[in-house]
C-alpha positions as CSV (number, residue, x, y, z in Angstrom):
1,M,-2.7,-14.2,4.9
2,A,-5.0,-13.8,7.9
3,I,-5.6,-10.1,8.8
4,K,-6.2,-8.9,12.4
5,L,-8.6,-6.2,11.2
6,Q,-12.4,-6.2,10.5
7,P,-13.2,-3.1,8.4
8,L,-16.6,-1.4,9.1
9,A,-19.3,-0.4,6.7
10,D,-18.0,0.0,3.2
11,R,-14.4,0.0,4.0
12,L,-11.7,-2.4,2.7
13,V,-8.3,-3.4,3.8
14,V,-6.0,-3.6,0.7
15,K,-2.3,-4.7,0.4
16,P,-0.6,-2.6,-2.3
17,I,1.1,-4.5,-5.1
18,E,4.6,-3.1,-5.6
19,K,5.8,-3.2,-9.2
20,E,9.4,-3.1,-9.9
21,E,9.8,0.0,-12.2
22,V,12.5,-0.2,-14.9
23,T,13.1,2.6,-17.3
24,K,13.2,1.9,-21.2
25,G,17.0,1.9,-20.8
26,G,16.8,-0.9,-18.2
27,I,17.6,1.2,-15.1
28,V,15.8,0.0,-12.0
29,L,14.2,3.0,-10.2
30,P,14.8,3.2,-6.3
31,D,11.9,3.3,-4.0
32,T,12.2,7.1,-3.5
33,A,11.7,7.7,-7.3
34,K,8.7,5.3,-7.7
35,E,5.1,6.6,-7.7
36,K,2.7,5.2,-5.1
37,P,1.1,1.9,-6.1
38,Q,-2.5,2.2,-7.2
39,E,-3.2,-1.5,-7.4
40,G,-3.6,-4.0,-4.6
41,K,-5.3,-7.1,-3.3
42,V,-8.2,-6.9,-1.0
43,L,-7.5,-8.7,2.3
44,A,-10.6,-7.9,4.2
45,A,-14.0,-6.3,3.4
46,G,-16.7,-4.6,5.6
47,P,-20.3,-5.8,5.5
48,G,-21.4,-2.8,3.3
49,R,-22.9,0.6,4.1
50,L,-26.4,1.2,5.4
51,S,-28.9,2.9,3.1
52,D,-31.0,5.8,4.2
53,D,-33.8,3.4,5.1
54,G,-31.5,1.2,7.2
55,K,-30.9,-1.6,4.8
56,R,-27.4,-3.0,4.3
57,L,-26.2,-2.5,0.8
58,A,-23.8,-5.3,-0.4
59,M,-20.4,-4.5,-1.6
60,D,-19.3,-5.0,-5.2
61,I,-15.8,-5.9,-4.1
62,S,-14.8,-9.0,-2.1
63,V,-11.7,-10.5,-0.4
64,G,-9.2,-11.7,-3.0
65,D,-10.1,-9.2,-5.7
66,I,-7.3,-7.2,-7.3
67,V,-8.3,-3.5,-7.5
68,I,-7.2,-0.3,-8.9
69,Y,-7.8,2.6,-6.5
70,A,-7.5,6.4,-6.3
71,K,-3.9,7.6,-6.1
72,Y,-4.3,9.5,-2.9
73,G,-7.3,7.7,-1.5
74,G,-7.5,5.8,1.8
75,T,-5.4,5.7,5.0
76,E,-2.1,4.0,5.0
77,I,-1.4,1.7,8.1
78,K,1.3,-0.6,9.2
79,I,0.5,-3.9,10.9
80,D,3.2,-6.5,11.6
81,D,5.7,-4.7,9.4
82,E,3.2,-4.9,6.4
83,E,2.1,-1.8,4.6
84,L,-1.7,-1.7,4.1
85,V,-4.3,0.8,2.9
86,I,-7.9,1.1,4.4
87,L,-10.1,2.4,1.5
88,R,-13.8,3.2,1.1
89,E,-15.5,1.2,-1.7
90,S,-16.0,4.6,-3.4
91,D,-12.2,4.9,-3.7
92,I,-12.0,1.8,-5.8
93,L,-11.9,2.7,-9.4
94,A,-11.9,-0.8,-11.1
95,K,-11.3,-4.4,-10.3
96,K,-9.4,-6.9,-12.5
97,P,-11.4,-9.8,-13.8
98,K,-10.6,-13.1,-12.1
99,K,-8.7,-15.6,-14.2
């Protein structure tokens, strides 16, 4: 998917991965009862933040990574009917290893 945003500094554009939640009894939970997703795929990444001496610090996260992010971190936006989240790299808690 091509994204029409270029994040600045150490920001990332992430598409949340929705998981269908089913209780142990097999009941599918409606959207209103689900928790916000905390996992997503990185669609775009900024160039990295500047250090105090003006050098660009490379990001540890890159486009295509699947990441786990802070529950209430970032800013939710909607582009072309698609829900996205803009996060700082510091809001990323972990990334899943590539297969």
